[in-house]
Structures are given as C-alpha cells and as structure tokens.
C-alpha positions in Angstrom: 0.1 -0.1 0.1 1.2 3.2 -0.9 2.4 6.1 1.6 -0.9 8.2 0.5 -3.1 5.4 0.8 -2.1 4.5 3.9 -2.3 7.9 5.6 -5.9 8.1 4.1 -6.8 5.1 5.5 -5.3 6.1 9.2 -7.2 9.6 9.3 -10.2 7.4 8.6 -9.0 5.3 11.5 -8.4 8.3 13.4 -11.9 10.0 12.8 -13.5 6.7 14.1 -10.8 6.5 17.4 -12.0 10.0 18.1 -15.6 9.3 18.0 -15.4 6.7 19.8 -13.1 7.6 22.7 -14.9 10.6 23.5 -18.8 9.1 22.9 -18.1 5.5 24.3 -15.8 5.7 26.7 -14.5 8.9 28.0 -17.2 11.5 28.4 -19.5 8.7 29.9 -16.8 7.8 32.4 -16.5 11.4 33.2 -19.9 12.7 33.1 -22.7 10.0 33.0 -24.6 9.3 36.3 -23.6 6.0 37.9 -27.2 4.3 37.5 -26.3 4.9 33.6 -22.9 3.2 33.5 -24.3 0.3 35.5 -27.5 -0.3 32.9 -24.6 -0.9 30.6 -22.9 -3.7 32.3 -20.0 -1.6 33.5 -18.3 -2.0 36.7 -18.8 0.7 38.8 -17.0 1.7 42.2 -18.4 2.8 45.4 -16.4 6.0 45.1 -16.8 7.3 41.3 -13.3 9.6 41.7 -11.0 6.8 40.0 -13.6 6.4 37.2 -13.9 9.9 36.7 -10.3 10.8 36.8 -10.3 8.0 33.9 -12.6 9.6 31.7 -11.0 13.2 32.0 -7.7 11.2 30.7 -9.6 9.4 27.9 -11.0 12.9 26.8 -7.2 14.2 26.8 -6.1 11.4 24.9 -9.0 11.8 22.6 -7.6 15.6 22.1 -4.3 13.9 21.3 -5.8 11.5 18.7 -7.2 14.7 16.9 -3.8 16.6 16.6 -2.6 13.0 15.4 -5.9 13.1 12.9 -4.8 16.5 11.6 -1.1 15.8 10.9 0.0 12.2 11.3 3.3 12.7 10.2 4.4 15.2 12.6 2.2 13.6 15.4 3.6 10.2 15.1 4.5 10.0 19.0 0.6 10.0 19.7 -0.1 7.1 17.1 2.9 5.2 18.8 1.1 5.8 22.4 -2.0 4.7 20.4 -0.5 1.6 19.8 0.7 1.2 23.5 -2.8 2.3 24.6 -5.0 0.2 22.5 -2.6 -3.0 23.0 -2.9 -2.5 26.9 -6.4 -1.5 27.1 -7.3 -4.8 25.2 -5.3 -6.8 27.8 -6.8 -5.6 30.6 -10.3 -5.9 29.5 -9.4 -9.7 28.4 -7.9 -10.4 31.4 -11.0 -9.1 33.5 -13.1 -10.8 31.3 -11.1 -14.1 31.8 -10.5 -14.3 35.5 -13.2 -11.9 37.1 -16.1 -12.9 34.9 -17.1 -9.4 33.7 -19.7 -10.6 31.0 -20.8 -6.9 30.0 -21.3 -6.5 26.0 -19.8 -3.1 26.2 -16.7 -4.8 27.3 -16.9 -7.3 24.8 -17.3 -5.2 22.2 -14.7 -2.6 23.6 -11.9 -5.4 23.5 -12.7 -6.1 19.8 -12.7 -2.3 18.8 -9.2 -1.9 20.4 -7.6 -4.6 19.5 -8.7 -3.8 15.8 -7.5 -0.1 16.6 -4.2 -1.9 18.1 -3.6 -3.7 14.4 -4.7 -0.7 12.6 -2.1 1.8 13.9 0.7 -0.9 13.7 -0.4 -1.4 10.1 -1.1 2.6 9.1 2.1 3.7 10.9 3.7 6.3 8.5 7.2 5.2 7.4 10.1 7.3 7.8 9.8 8.0 3.9 6.2 9.4 4.1 8.1 12.3 6.3 
C-alpha cells in the first residue's frame, strides 16, 4: 500500500477512534450518572473518583488523537502511544473477562474495537519515507 493511501486510511481510523474515545468511553466515564453505567454492565466503584479521573484522561487522549488526525506524520508519537494504549486496554479487558467473569457486552465490544485499532495503528503507522 502506498504511503498516501496508508495516511488516508489512518486518518479514517483516527476519526473513528476520536468518536469512540469521546462518545463511548471518555465522556460517559467522566459525566454519566452511575446508574446509567451500571445499566450498561460497566463495573462501577462505590467511590466514583477514579472512574471520573479515567474519563478525564480518556477525553484528553481523544484531544491528542485529534491532533494526530490533523497531521499524522508530525504527531507520530501520539500514534505510537496509541499502539500502547489500545494494546494495553485490550489486554486488561480480556484479563478481567477471563479472570473476573466480566460479561458486559460493552466490555466485549470494547476489547474487539481496541484490538482492531491496535492492529490498524501498527499497519498504518507512517513510514520514515513518508516524512
């Protein structure tokens, strides 16, 4: 695949990632009532402080991904962090599904999406010759 085609696909993936990170994970974790999250099958702690902090960090990462969307070549560090982010999130979710009997559909879908994003970022990472 040519570098231009790779960058076009990467930008499509980044738009999807920004939408998912803000609408599915970040803003709900930051702002949604606990009862709403519980209905979705998301494990909620008694003290929501860490869940809200998680939401804030995820929203901040969404902003970073937006910068990567605007200029993927000059923001390659964000893309590399995205590989780590998506890979670790996939592993953590799968760990909790396997060992803590987490059976939320949202968690299964999240694991699948983060795995797809992990692979996509690896395959579509801009090459040095693209710079």
